[in-house]
C-alpha positions, 0 to 999 in steps of 0.5 A: 675473580669468580663469583664464589671467590667474590662472595668469599672475600666479602665474607672473610673482610666482615663487610656487611653492607658490600655484601648486601649490595652484591647480594641484591645484584644476583641473578637467578643463575648466580643463585643456582651456582652458589646455593650448592657451595654456600654451606662449604663457603661458610665453613671455610671463611668461619673463624675457629673463635669468631663465628660469622656475624648473624647478619651476614649468615642471613644475608647470605641464605636470604640472598642465595637460597632459591627454596623457601623451606631451605631459605628458612631453614638456613635463617634459623640456624644455630649461628643465627640464633645464638644468644650472644650474636650481635643484633640483626640488621633488619633493614638490610635484610629486608633490602635483599629479600626484596630483590626476590620473587613475590611468591617466595617472599610471602613463603618464607615470611609465612614460614618463618613466622612459624618458627617463632616460639617466644616473643624474644627469639632472634628471628621474631623481628625479622619475621614480623618485618618480612610479613608486613613488606610481603603483604601475606595474611600472618598464620594463626600462631600465638608467639607470632602475636605476642612477637608482634607486641613486643616490637615497637609499633609502626604507623599504619602497620598493615598487620594491625587489623588481623593480629590485634584482635587476636590479643585476647585469645593468644597466649602470651599476648598479655605477658607482652603487654604488661608494661602498658600504662594509663597514665600520664597518658595511655601507651602505644597498644592500649591507645591502639586498641581503643582507637582500632577495635570496635568498643563491642569486641574490646569489651567482650574480649576483655571479660573472656579473657578474664574469664579464661583465668591467669596470672595478675601480670598477664591480665594487667593490660586487659584490666587497664584497657577495660578501665579505659573503655569505662563501660557504661551501666547499659553496657555492663547489664548483659554481662553482669552474670560474667561479672559474678563469676568472676568474684570468687576466684579471679585475681585481685585487681579483675575481682576488684573491676568486676565488683565495680561493674556489678555495683553500676549495675544494681540493683540485682536480682535478690539471688544474685545479690546474696551469691555476690556477697558471699563471694567478696566476703569469702575472698582474702583482700580486706578491701574486697570483702569490706565492699561485700559488707557493705552491700549486706548493710545497705540490703538489710537496711532497705530490706529487713524481712531478707536479713537471714539470706546474709547470715553465711556471708557474715559468718564466713567473714568472722574468719577473715585474715584481716582483724578489721573485716572481722571486726566489722562483720561483728559490729554488723551482726551487732546492729542488725542483731534483732533481725538475726535472732532466728539465727542465733544458733549460727553465729554462737557457732562461728563466735570461736573464730572471733577475738575474745573481745568481740567473741564476748559481746556476741555471746551476750547478745545471743544468749551463749557462753561467753569465751575466754582467752587462753591461760597462756601464763602456763605455757611449758618451755624447755630448759636452757642448754648446758654451756660447754667445757672448753676442750684442748687443743690437739698437739702440732702436726704437719699431716693434715687433718679433718679439724676446722681450718684454723686448727690445721693452720695452727698445728702445721706452723707449730710442727714446722718450727718445732720439727726443724729444731728437733730433725730438720732432715727428717721434716724435709723429707716429709715435706718434699713430696708436699712441695712437689705437689704444690709446686705451681701454687707459689707463681699463682698471684702476685700476692701471697694472702693465702695461708696454704700458700704460705705453707707452700712458700715455707716448706719449699725454702726448707726443702730447697734453700733459696728456692724462694725468690727474694725481690730485688731492690726497685730498678727502672721499669719500661712502660707504654705511653699510649698513643693520642690525638689533637684536632683543628677543623677550619673553614678555608678558601677552596684550593688553598693550602692547608696549614698546620696547627701553629702549635701541636700538643701530645693529648692525655696519655695513658700509662701503666705499671709505675708507682705514684712516687718516682721520676722518669729517666732520660732514655724516652723515646722521641715524641712523634707527630704525624699530621693527617690532612683532608678537606671536606670536599673529597672526605677522608679517604683522600687524607694524606700524612705528614711527619716533619714536612716528609709524607708518611704512607697512609691507607684507610685511617693507618699510617706506616710507623716504619715507613713501608707501604700500608698493606691491606692486610696489615691495616685489617689485623692491627684493626682486630687487635684487641689490646692496643698496649700490650708491650710486644704488640706495640713494640713491633707495631708497623701501623698505627690508627691515626684516625679512630671513629672517636676522634673523627666523632668530634670533627664531624660535629664541628663540620655540621656547625660550619655548615657542611651538608648533613649527607655528606657528613654521613658519607664520610661517616660510612666510608663510601664516595662523598657527593660533591658540595654544593654551591653554597657549602664552605670548604672545611680543611681537617687536621688530625695530629696523631702522636704514636705510642711510645716507651718510657722509663720510670725510676720509683723512689726507694719505698719505706722500711715497712712498705718494703718490707711488704713488697719483699713479702708479697703482702698488700697494702693495709689498706687492701686486707683486713687487720686481723688477716694482716696480722696472721700473714705477718706471723708466717712472713717472719717465720720465712725471714728466721728460716732464711737467717737461721734464727728460728727458735725452738718453739712457737710461743702463740700455739694455743693450749685450748681449741677456744684459743686461749693460751696457758699462762704456764705453758707460755712460760714454759716456751719462753725457758725453752727459747732462752735455753736455745739462746734464741729470742721469740719472733715479734709477731709470734710474741703479740700473738701470744700475748693476745691469747692470755686469758683476761685478768692477772697471773702473779705466779707466772708473771714471776716465773718469767721475770726471772728468765732475763730475756727481753721477751721474757720481761714483756711477758712478765709485765703483761701477766703482772697486770690486767692484759690489754685493756678492752678497746672501745668497740661498736657500730654506727649506722648512717643517719638518713640510711634507707631500707637496704642502703644503710653502710655499717660502719665499725668502730675500734678505738684501742689504748696503746699497749706498747707492742708495736704490732699489736697497736698497728696491726691487729687493733687497727680499725677495720674499713667499712667496705669490702672486696675480694682480698678482705675477709681471708682466713676469717675462721681464725680471727675468733681464736686470735683475740679469745679474750676480746671477742668484741674486737672480732665482732667489729672486724667482722662487721664488714662481712655481716650484711650479706652480698653476693660478690664479698666474703660473709661471716657465717654461723661457725665463725660467730659461734667460735667467737661467741664461745670465747672471752671478753665483753659483748656489745654493739658489735656482737649484738648486731651480728648475731642480731642479723643472723637470727633474722636471716638464718633462725634455724642455725643461729637459735641454737647459738643464741640459747648456748649465750642465754646459758651462759648469761652473757646474751646483750638481748637488749643491745640485739632488740635495739640493732634488730629495729635498725637492721629492719630500718636500714638493711633488707630484713623484714618484720614477719621473718624477725617475729618468726624468728623470735617465736621459735627462739621463745619455744626453744626456751628463750622466752625470757631473752626474747622479752628483753629484746622485744622491750628494746625493739619496739620503741625503735620501730614504732617511734614517732613519726613511723608509718605503722604496717600490719606486720608491726601490729602482728609484732606487738601481738606476739609481744603481749604473749611473751609478756604474759609467758614471762609475767613482764611488768612495766609500762612502755611508753610508746605502747601507752600512747598508742594505747590511748588512741580511739581508733579501732584498727587492729594495731591500736587493739594490740597496743591497748592489750600489751599496755594492759598486760604490763600495767595489770589493767583491764583491756577495754571492752571494744578491744581485740584479743590475740590475733594470730593470723596475718592480715593481707592489707598493705598497711595502716597509719595510725 
């Protein structure tokens, strides 16, 4: 075999280890022979749908190409750097590179390192490994430093002395080190930097890196390194000017570190101290601003004559976003007011930045005008919109229109049934082009869950009767029972015959495609059992296979199932097969995999327990030669019983009538489809049955007369009369849908007309019209008691009084499941118009699709708007949905809420309680909800907003709940809304917090709200409305 053919064979075999073994033996003459032919060779052996392994390409380039530049170009080619390629075997490539000349290796290592663009480059680990192995000096290249830091550290790394000092200057180094931790003990790179770098160099490097700036996560490592170095006051003093430069604008953690170092260097030059205080009070972090105010207080007490130098810092703090900082600054001003009288004008000019309560105290002390709060009671709001008038439903039509999908579906169904009665031939002519265009659609899915698919099916059955196949009864099903294995591992005397297991059992098998109810037939293929035996002395390469005592052809773990020799190509093709249970492949399989890796794993573990040397076990795993056993090593006999796959037959039991009907109509199990979607599909299915049987009525009863989904009772009676005149009974699901679309209340005149018709359907309609219709079901939603934020699953509740109408009781009013999947939520836009007089039923069905997920359908504004425009009681379910959408999509939901308020049926109190639950149990947050409520109030819904807030506050601020800054903002907003609406009436939870003597903002806001609701005055220490946020992380109360 020629050299080219040999390398080609190794590439074709995908044998990485054998390819590496051959490449390390190449001579320079052989490399020169292969270099020119390498591109063509790789192109020849590459499969169209399976690129060559990246490691094989790297091995080939590293072992063959003679020029360093060309080798690096090859090693960084597209086939090697594919994003989804398998990981590179760096050790194997380094083994091949080690056989090349030293100068070649150094040149390749440097060139490859310079090709790194980011730490995650696929070539980065190899470049780092080659630099270590070659001993060459690493090039000046920032991505190389980041890539080296991203790799696991090695002991005595020769690159450390050169690359570690570069971490302070290399872009990307901080990002690569961002996950280093101090606790519970310093991680690798922190410990290495402390150990390897001189202390002065490390401190100077950290400070210089801070001065360069950057994102907090890029500086995180250097902050932690500086922390672990913990410089002494003597070490901080020479760098104090640099620390001062960091105070105004460095990221928070860096500024905190710098402030701590400045404090250690105290006392400072007075000018430097004033500069530091002004920088700290300017920062948005309340913690740092408080440090500046504390230094101010300490300095003024120590040197009163310099108090005037801190006026700028104090007045700057008046405008801070944190209430506590503003409060502390005002207190310090009052505390040292005697020293500030010469600067009274500056303080009086800054008073507007303070809440009215604090500003009044300062104005009194410095002789200025006492500020008052804005008179928000006179705020003007736009009026609520006028409720829209109901619109009539358009005429039926087969032709698609630009209207909503549910309207198109209803119009098509009505026109289809009426057209068959009026002129079947004309309707067939109109639908023929549509059927020809959509002919493929009926074959797309094994289930028929889409209304469009049902339209195509009905049209096809009309145009070509019998073209929609009727499923045959359930008959025997042939399936493949998968192959299985059992093993026996025993210590034996060397040379003794290996006894087969006394009993063999077929292991767990995998069967596909048969139902749970039924029985197996007697035409199963016989169970075959093939014993593969070998010992630990020779390894699995010498195994023999026997079936019923007769030897069976066997090779490299594959056994013949036909008696023919096992050809290597056949075994390789079988090994590459990805689907082991495809019927055709199994039926015509010539070989079987008798000893897969997962079976041998247990064998090797047992061998180790019996005393076989680990090195010999590893050799067996690798499939290579097995070293001879040691003198004291036992002989272990292995028997693997292989049971090939076989065909079996299964006869399902006859299904119950309802399940068989679903199977015939390709409808999913009720557990796998939403109730209202299921009810809609029943209407289509019964029309198909009636079309086949020739029993279609002349008109559908359930076509709505109004766009909200309602059906005029007089029109329903007219349609019943048409059916009676034609001698046809209405369809069951159509009649049930018509009943659900009737307006609420009794309709005696129409009931009398219906009773006079005399048909069974008319009598049922007459009884419904004479009574109150369907009783309101018990609807609602429950949250788990222990749900954490983002993890609460909302459970719908639907308990209906039986109506006596089978499809209403068993299908339409079935309780929805709390979970969703891809098949649930179909035709969601039609649900509100299917039960227009009981919109809370629709809301319960919407609940599983309310909390947004990426992989499931979600209820949107269009569906909810259609639901709330209908009729019926509104309760927990509707309130939950509207509350969630108000927090998640406020701009689109506010008009909907205003329309509900204009109709007078907005469940505002229930929405408030649900908003509290949504904030506690889902990903909704307080601040976006406050923003949404603010916009709703500004749009004219301020009275409704107050009703929501009054119910929401106890749920968020109850006993045992942690008080946060956004909640302080919520209470401040509630105070404003209470003043806009003139609300009165104590809220117990707010009254309890108002009794607190703490000075945090939350308590001040509770006192203000309590005073507004009870008509009392705010205590003199209280603060006014604080429209700004705060950046602190939360306050306990």
